[in-house]
Residue, then its C-alpha position, 0 to 999 in steps of 0.5 A: m691966504s688959505d681958508i681956515h677949516y674948523f673941525t671937532a676933535d673927532g672930525l679932525k681925527k677922521l681927516q687925519e686917518e683918511l690922509n694916512h690911509l691914502k698915503n700908506i695904503e692907496r699910494p703903495a697900491i698904485t705904485r705897484q700897479i704902475a710897476e706891473a703895467r710897466d713890466k708888460g712892455d711897450l708903454s706907448e700902447n699900454a692902457e693899464y699903465d696910462a690908467a694907473k698913472d691917471a689914478q696916481g695923479l688923482l690920488e696925489l691931488k687928493i693927498s695934497k688937498l687934505e694936507a693943505m686942509l689939515s695945515n689950516s685946520r683948527v679944533l673947536d673946543e666944545s667945552q667953550i660952547d655957549t648954549s644960551r644961543i644956537t652956535v656951531l656944535c650946539t645940539v638943538k631940539i626943535l618943533n616943526l610947527d607945520n607938521n608938529k614933529t620934533l627934530t634934534y640936530t647938531l650943528v657942525t662944520e660943513k665937512e662933518a655934516d651927516i644927516k643920518a647921524g643928525k649932524i647938519s652943516v652950519v651953512s645949510p638953510i635950516a642951520k643958518g636960520l637957527l644960528g643965534k636964536t634962543i630957546g622959545e623963539t619961533v623962526e620961519i626958515e626959507v628952504p628949497s621946498g618953501k618956508m618952514n616954521f620951527k620953535i626952539l625947544e632946547i639947546s645943549r652941547 
């Protein structure tokens, strides 16, 4: 049985757009490359043809993985998020007690993580340490560089 993949509505839309791009732009481009290489003659010594066929195989593999992921995807309903505790899709404001800096993160699925946008994966060490906690709690979280201490200031959607 395949794993179920959870997405926000935006994350699912981006995945569908990527799949459409691969099918409607990349696939025809590779097909043209193969046709052009084939027109150049002897296929047994045609490096362009071999490269295009390899690229086609990789593209088809990527397309099939995305299609499988989409067929097993579920959209998380942000309106149903309980903000009394930290869960996936919550935005949390935390105070790093070690350096007194305030940080704001949104906990998202692994495939939607983007640290530059303030979105961290629920499987990251910090998110794992925050899950289930409430406002006012102080937590010690083990990260690759050691232990960090945070105080939860705010939880929102």
